[in-house]
C-alpha positions as CSV (number, residue, x, y, z in Angstrom):
1,M,-0.1,2.4,15.0
2,H,1.4,2.3,11.5
3,K,1.9,5.0,9.0
4,I,0.3,3.2,6.1
5,K,-3.2,1.6,6.4
6,R,-5.6,-0.3,4.1
7,D,-7.5,1.8,1.5
8,D,-4.8,4.5,1.6
9,M,-3.5,5.9,-1.7
10,V,0.2,5.4,-2.0
11,K,3.0,6.2,-4.5
12,I,5.7,3.7,-5.2
13,I,9.1,5.4,-4.8
14,S,11.5,2.6,-5.9
15,G,11.6,-0.6,-7.8
16,K,10.2,-1.7,-11.2
17,D,6.9,0.2,-10.7
18,K,8.5,3.4,-9.5
19,G,6.1,6.4,-10.0
20,K,2.9,4.4,-10.0
21,T,0.1,5.2,-7.6
22,G,-2.6,2.8,-6.2
23,K,-4.8,1.8,-3.4
24,V,-3.4,-0.4,-0.6
25,L,-5.3,-3.7,-0.5
26,K,-3.5,-5.3,2.4
27,V,-0.9,-4.5,5.0
28,D,1.3,-7.2,6.6
29,T,2.6,-5.6,9.8
30,K,4.7,-8.6,10.8
31,K,6.8,-8.6,7.6
32,N,6.4,-4.8,6.9
33,R,5.0,-5.3,3.4
34,V,2.0,-4.0,1.5
35,I,0.0,-5.1,-1.5
36,V,-0.9,-2.2,-3.9
37,E,-3.7,-2.4,-6.4
38,G,-2.3,-3.0,-10.0
39,C,1.4,-2.8,-9.0
40,N,4.2,-5.4,-8.8
41,M,2.2,-7.9,-10.8
42,I,3.5,-11.5,-10.7
43,T,2.4,-14.6,-12.6
44,K,1.2,-17.5,-10.5
45,H,0.7,-21.0,-11.7
46,T,-2.4,-22.5,-10.1
47,K,-3.7,-26.1,-9.9
48,P,-7.4,-26.8,-10.8
49,S,-9.6,-26.4,-7.7
50,M,-13.3,-25.9,-6.8
51,A,-12.9,-22.1,-7.2
52,N,-10.9,-22.2,-10.4
53,Q,-11.9,-25.2,-12.4
54,N,-9.3,-24.9,-15.1
55,G,-6.3,-23.7,-13.2
56,G,-3.5,-22.2,-15.3
57,I,-1.5,-19.0,-15.1
58,I,-2.9,-16.0,-13.3
59,N,-1.6,-12.5,-12.7
60,I,-1.8,-11.2,-9.1
61,E,-0.3,-8.3,-7.1
62,G,2.9,-9.1,-5.2
63,T,4.0,-7.5,-2.0
64,I,6.1,-4.4,-1.8
65,D,8.3,-3.4,1.2
66,I,6.5,-0.6,3.2
67,S,9.6,1.6,3.0
68,N,9.2,1.7,-0.8
69,V,5.8,3.4,-0.7
70,M,4.8,6.9,0.3
71,L,1.4,8.1,1.3
72,V,-0.4,10.4,-1.2
73,V,-2.4,13.3,0.4
74,D,-4.2,15.8,-1.9
75,G,-2.4,14.5,-5.0
76,Q,1.2,14.8,-3.6
77,A,3.4,12.2,-1.9
78,T,4.3,13.1,1.7
79,R,5.9,11.7,4.8
80,V,3.7,10.8,7.8
81,G,4.0,12.0,11.3
82,F,1.9,11.7,14.4
83,E,0.3,14.2,16.7
84,V,-2.0,14.1,19.6
85,K,-5.2,16.1,19.0
86,D,-8.1,16.1,21.5
87,G,-6.6,13.1,23.3
88,K,-6.3,11.0,20.1
89,K,-3.2,10.1,18.2
90,V,-3.7,11.1,14.5
91,R,-1.6,10.8,11.4
92,V,-0.4,14.1,10.0
93,A,1.0,14.9,6.5
94,K,4.5,16.4,6.9
95,K,4.2,18.5,3.7
96,T,0.9,20.3,4.6
97,G,0.6,19.6,8.3
98,K,-3.0,18.4,7.7
99,A,-4.5,15.6,9.8
100,I,-5.1,12.5,7.6
101,D,-7.7,10.6,9.7
């Protein structure tokens, strides 16, 4: 079980986009990286294909190391812990002690 999941709101705590918040679009558990909506934008040169007839230069989100993002609960960034409640392992916000899911 990981501390950050898809569709979580996260805050970037280091790098060129420090301070920005966004929704997690994808989590790569093998490489410990996440893609955050609207953050770490990179330019990619694409060849013409059936999906994109013209090709050209497009802007897409790049991956960010999972250690550089923090989960946002109730508008404030917090660390994440785990507790067993009713026989289920749940994520808990360290700042408030509130169960996340």
